[in-house]
C-alpha positions in Angstrom: 19.6 -29.2 -208.1 16.2 -30.9 -208.7 16.7 -30.5 -212.4 18.0 -32.4 -215.4 21.4 -31.4 -216.8 21.1 -28.8 -219.7 21.6 -30.8 -222.8 24.6 -28.4 -223.7 26.4 -29.6 -220.6 25.5 -33.1 -221.3 26.9 -33.0 -224.5 30.2 -31.3 -223.6 30.6 -33.9 -220.7 30.1 -36.8 -223.2 32.7 -35.4 -225.6 35.3 -35.1 -222.7 35.1 -38.8 -221.7 38.5 -39.4 -223.1 40.0 -36.1 -222.4 43.4 -36.1 -220.5 43.3 -35.8 -216.8 43.1 -32.5 -215.2 46.1 -30.8 -213.5 45.6 -30.1 -209.8 43.5 -26.7 -209.6 42.2 -27.3 -213.1 43.4 -26.6 -216.5 43.8 -23.1 -217.9 40.4 -23.1 -219.9 38.4 -23.6 -216.8 40.2 -21.1 -214.7 39.9 -18.5 -217.4 36.2 -19.3 -217.5 36.0 -18.8 -213.8 37.7 -15.5 -214.2 35.1 -14.5 -216.6 32.2 -15.4 -214.4 33.6 -13.4 -211.6 34.6 -10.4 -213.8 30.7 -10.3 -215.1 30.0 -9.9 -211.5 32.3 -7.1 -210.8 35.2 -9.0 -209.0 38.4 -8.9 -211.3 40.4 -12.0 -211.2 43.4 -13.7 -212.7 43.6 -17.3 -213.9 46.7 -17.9 -211.8 44.7 -17.0 -208.7 42.0 -19.5 -209.3 41.7 -23.3 -208.1 39.2 -26.0 -209.3 38.3 -28.8 -207.0 35.9 -31.6 -207.0 33.3 -29.9 -204.8 33.8 -27.1 -202.0 34.6 -29.5 -199.3 38.3 -30.4 -200.4 38.9 -26.7 -200.8 37.7 -25.5 -197.5 39.6 -28.7 -195.8 42.8 -27.5 -197.7 42.2 -23.5 -196.8 41.6 -24.3 -193.1 44.6 -26.7 -193.0 46.7 -23.9 -194.7 45.5 -21.1 -192.5 46.0 -23.0 -189.3 43.9 -22.6 -186.2 40.2 -23.1 -185.7 37.0 -22.5 -187.5 34.2 -19.9 -187.1 30.9 -20.6 -188.4 27.4 -19.0 -188.3 24.9 -21.1 -186.5 23.0 -22.8 -188.2 25.2 -23.2 -191.4 25.8 -25.5 -194.2 26.7 -28.8 -192.8 29.7 -29.2 -194.7 31.8 -26.2 -193.2 32.1 -27.8 -189.6 33.0 -31.3 -191.1 36.2 -29.9 -192.8 37.3 -28.8 -189.1 36.5 -32.0 -187.5 38.5 -34.0 -190.1 41.5 -31.9 -189.1 40.9 -32.1 -185.4 40.3 -28.5 -185.2 37.7 -26.7 -183.0 34.5 -25.2 -184.4 33.4 -22.0 -182.8 29.5 -21.7 -183.9 28.0 -18.1 -183.6 24.4 -17.4 -183.8 22.9 -15.7 -186.7 20.9 -12.5 -186.4 17.1 -12.4 -186.5 16.8 -11.0 -190.1 18.8 -13.5 -192.0 21.1 -16.5 -192.0 24.6 -17.0 -193.7 26.6 -14.5 -191.4 27.1 -14.4 -187.5 25.5 -11.7 -185.4 28.6 -9.1 -185.5 28.6 -8.6 -181.7 28.2 -12.1 -180.6 31.1 -12.9 -183.2 33.4 -10.5 -181.2 32.5 -11.9 -177.9 32.9 -15.5 -179.2 36.4 -14.4 -180.5 37.3 -13.1 -177.3 36.3 -16.0 -175.3 37.8 -18.5 -177.4 41.2 -16.8 -177.3 40.9 -16.5 -173.6 40.2 -20.2 -173.3 43.4 -20.8 -175.4 41.7 -21.4 -178.8 43.1 -20.2 -182.1 40.0 -18.9 -184.3 41.6 -18.1 -187.6 39.2 -18.6 -190.4 35.5 -17.4 -190.6 32.9 -18.7 -193.2 30.0 -16.7 -194.3 27.7 -17.0 -197.1 26.2 -14.3 -199.3 23.1 -16.4 -200.0 22.5 -19.0 -197.2 22.1 -22.7 -197.0 19.9 -23.8 -195.0 17.6 -20.8 -194.6 17.5 -19.4 -198.2 18.0 -15.7 -197.0 20.4 -13.2 -198.1 22.5 -11.2 -195.8 21.9 -7.4 -196.3 25.1 -6.0 -197.7 25.7 -3.6 -194.8 25.6 -6.4 -192.5 27.8 -8.4 -194.2 30.2 -5.7 -194.3 30.0 -5.2 -190.8 30.7 -8.8 -189.9 33.6 -9.0 -192.2 35.1 -5.7 -190.8 34.8 -7.3 -187.4 36.7 -10.3 -188.4 39.4 -8.6 -190.1 39.9 -6.3 -187.3 40.2 -9.2 -184.9 42.9 -11.0 -187.2 40.5 -13.6 -188.8 40.5 -14.3 -192.4 37.1 -14.9 -194.3 36.0 -17.6 -196.7 32.9 -16.3 -198.6 30.6 -19.1 -199.8 28.9 -17.7 -203.0 27.4 -21.0 -204.0 23.8 -19.5 -204.4 24.6 -16.1 -205.4 23.0 -16.9 -208.9 19.6 -18.0 -207.3 18.3 -14.7 -205.9 14.8 -14.8 -206.3 14.4 -11.0 -206.8 15.9 -10.4 -210.4 16.7 -6.7 -209.3 18.6 -7.6 -205.9 22.2 -6.6 -205.7 24.7 -8.9 -204.2 28.1 -7.5 -203.2 30.8 -10.0 -202.5 33.2 -9.0 -199.5 36.2 -9.8 -201.6 35.3 -6.5 -203.6 35.9 -4.5 -200.1 38.3 -6.5 -198.0 41.3 -7.1 -200.6 43.7 -9.4 -199.4 41.4 -11.0 -196.5 38.8 -12.9 -198.2 38.9 -16.1 -200.3 35.7 -16.8 -202.3 34.4 -20.4 -202.7 31.6 -21.3 -205.1 30.1 -24.9 -205.3 28.9 -25.1 -209.2 26.1 -27.4 -207.9 24.3 -24.2 -206.5 23.1 -23.1 -210.0 25.5 -24.1 -212.9 26.1 -28.0 -212.8 24.2 -31.1 -211.6 25.1 -32.1 -207.9 26.3 -35.3 -209.3 29.0 -33.6 -211.0 31.1 -32.3 -208.3 33.1 -29.2 -209.0 33.9 -25.9 -207.0 36.0 -23.1 -207.7 38.2 -20.7 -205.4 39.3 -17.1 -206.0 42.4 -16.1 -204.3 43.3 -12.4 -204.0 46.9 -11.0 -205.3 47.4 -9.4 -201.7 48.3 -10.7 -198.5 47.4 -12.5 -196.3 45.0 -14.5 -198.1 47.0 -14.2 -201.4 49.6 -16.3 -200.0 47.4 -19.2 -199.2 47.0 -20.2 -202.9 50.1 -22.2 -203.1 49.8 -24.1 -199.9 46.0 -24.9 -200.7 47.2 -26.1 -204.2 49.8 -28.4 -202.6 47.0 -29.7 -200.1 44.6 -30.4 -202.9 47.4 -32.4 -204.6 48.1 -34.5 -201.5 44.4 -35.2 -201.3 44.4 -36.1 -205.2 41.4 -33.6 -205.2 41.2 -33.4 -208.8 37.7 -33.2 -210.8 37.0 -35.7 -213.5 38.1 -34.5 -217.0 34.4 -34.7 -218.2 33.4 -32.4 -215.0 36.1 -29.9 -215.7 35.1 -29.5 -219.3 31.4 -29.1 -218.4 32.4 -26.8 -215.6 34.3 -24.4 -218.1 31.1 -24.3 -220.3 28.8 -23.4 -217.5 31.2 -20.8 -216.4 31.4 -19.3 -219.7 27.5 -18.7 -219.5 26.6 -18.9 -223.2 23.2 -17.5 -223.9 21.2 -20.9 -223.8 22.6 -21.6 -220.3 21.8 -18.2 -219.0 18.2 -18.6 -219.9 18.0 -21.9 -218.4 19.6 -20.6 -215.3 17.1 -17.7 -215.2 14.2 -20.4 -215.6 15.4 -22.4 -212.9 15.5 -19.5 -210.5 11.8 -18.7 -211.4 10.7 -22.1 -210.7 12.8 -22.1 -207.3 11.2 -18.8 -206.6 7.8 -19.7 -207.1 7.7 -23.2 -205.4 9.7 -21.7 -202.4 7.2 -18.9 -202.0 4.2 -21.4 -202.0 5.9 -23.6 -199.6 6.6 -20.6 -197.4 2.8 -19.5 -197.6 1.9 -23.1 -196.5 4.2 -22.8 -193.4 3.1 -19.6 -192.5 -0.6 -20.6 -192.6 0.2 -23.1 -189.9 1.8 -20.5 -187.6 5.3 -21.7 -188.0 8.0 -19.2 -187.9 9.8 -18.9 -191.1 11.9 -16.1 -192.8 10.8 -15.6 -196.4 13.2 -17.5 -198.8 15.2 -15.1 -201.0 17.6 -17.5 -202.9 18.0 -21.1 -203.6 15.6 -23.9 -203.2 15.0 -24.3 -199.5 13.4 -22.6 -196.5 13.9 -23.2 -192.7 10.8 -23.1 -190.7 10.7 -23.0 -186.8 7.7 -25.2 -185.5 8.0 -24.2 -181.9 4.9 -22.3 -181.7 3.2 -25.6 -182.8 4.9 -27.8 -180.2 1.6 -28.6 -178.2 0.0 -30.0 -181.3 3.0 -31.6 -182.6 3.5 -33.3 -179.3 0.0 -34.8 -179.6 1.4 -36.6 -182.8 4.5 -37.8 -181.1 6.8 -35.2 -182.6 9.0 -33.5 -180.0 12.2 -33.0 -181.8 13.7 -32.2 -185.2 14.4 -35.6 -186.3 11.0 -36.9 -185.8 9.6 -33.7 -187.6 12.0 -34.1 -190.5 10.8 -37.9 -190.8 7.2 -36.7 -191.6 7.7 -33.9 -194.1 8.9 -34.4 -197.7 12.3 -32.8 -198.5 13.0 -32.1 -194.7 16.2 -32.3 -193.1 16.7 -31.7 -189.4 18.3 -28.7 -187.9 21.0 -30.3 -186.1 22.7 -31.3 -189.3 23.4 -27.6 -189.7 24.7 -27.2 -186.2 21.4 -26.0 -184.7 20.4 -26.8 -181.3 18.8 -30.3 -181.1 16.2 -28.8 -178.8 14.9 -26.6 -181.4 12.2 -27.6 -183.8 13.7 -26.4 -187.0 14.1 -28.4 -190.3 15.3 -27.5 -193.7 12.8 -28.0 -196.4 14.3 -28.6 -199.8 11.7 -27.5 -202.3 13.5 -28.8 -205.2 12.2 -32.4 -204.5 8.6 -31.0 -205.5 9.3 -30.5 -209.2 8.7 -34.1 -210.2 9.8 -37.6 -209.9 11.0 -38.0 -213.5 13.3 -35.9 -215.7 10.6 -35.4 -217.9 8.4 -33.8 -215.1 11.0 -31.9 -213.7 11.8 -30.4 -217.4 8.2 -29.7 -217.7 8.1 -27.6 -214.6 11.3 -25.8 -215.6 9.8 -24.4 -218.7 6.4 -23.7 -217.6 5.1 -20.2 -217.7 3.2 -20.7 -214.4 5.1 -23.6 -212.6 2.4 -23.7 -209.7 -0.2 -24.8 -212.4 2.0 -27.8 -213.4 -0.1 -30.8 -212.3 2.9 -32.6 -210.7 4.2 -29.5 -208.9 0.6 -28.8 -207.7 0.2 -32.1 -206.4 3.5 -32.1 -204.4 2.6 -28.7 -202.9 -0.7 -29.9 -201.9 0.9 -33.1 -200.3 3.2 -30.9 -198.3 0.3 -28.7 -197.1 -1.6 -32.0 -195.9 1.5 -33.1 -194.3 1.7 -30.0 -192.3 -2.0 -29.9 -191.4 -2.0 -33.6 -190.3 1.2 -32.9 -187.9 -0.7 -30.0 -186.3 -4.2 -31.2 -186.2 -5.7 -31.3 -182.6 
């Protein structure tokens, strides 16, 4: 996101323009590449337990339809989670995230939410968690993620683990463990390749199903539901996805450079937010941060800003918190820092390859403009 497609991917995409259509779930080549991708991260996989779809939303829609019952999500969470439940007419049960991170619900609040939902006649059956969160850009500690999944499994709720941003950790020495390694048969892994491997304009996502029940038995129904949706990636996208998942050296180096750029710019934006006195967890992954401007409400009100929508309109790359299921009365917005890399492919490519991205003129100008917007909103 925010960067041009790698030349190797663009070439593979173009060469596959006349390739035969993909079968539902992806052909053997892309599914085998997905297995290699997961195995390099310590998660053994088999090609016949993998499905490819044109983005993560069709996968979650099919998974929720196959599971039956309602959806449980952290609050805030990526906007596309709850949208799939609404399409199916299912209830969504939001659970507040803990103070230290996003991506997972507070485990005590989760159990209380499940209890109340069932007492009210609801059927919560699927929990979505994220190992590296959108919108907050934080990473759940492994012990907390384990505790949350343990609570869900004990309550008879399956887990869909969104691992879209696992390859964008800002600390190269950080360790990220998938709950699928511990909770065999209870976790389906979803990965949107637009998180780190493909341009967002080429929609592709993969899902890994365990061999064990109960989650293992969902693969067939999910494939059938993808087929019913005609949710099949375009052939050029699938061929590019196979190359991206194989991770040749040139693409690994480009991904590493992208992560360095994401980390540097997100950290600089976080420093600008913190200087104002806003509350914001330090970003640890991806290219976004999620500041809370409530401490600055008196100053913001002087400028006519009393809600997240008005706040987002005044800041570059900002999206209001209610998009992510957050409280409309709160003053939280997601700031997408990848919009600060440049306006043209050449500018963005220059930022990608810079040894010191913050010294690139276009990036420095964009960060300065963001800081100015912050100051203008809070000046009294």
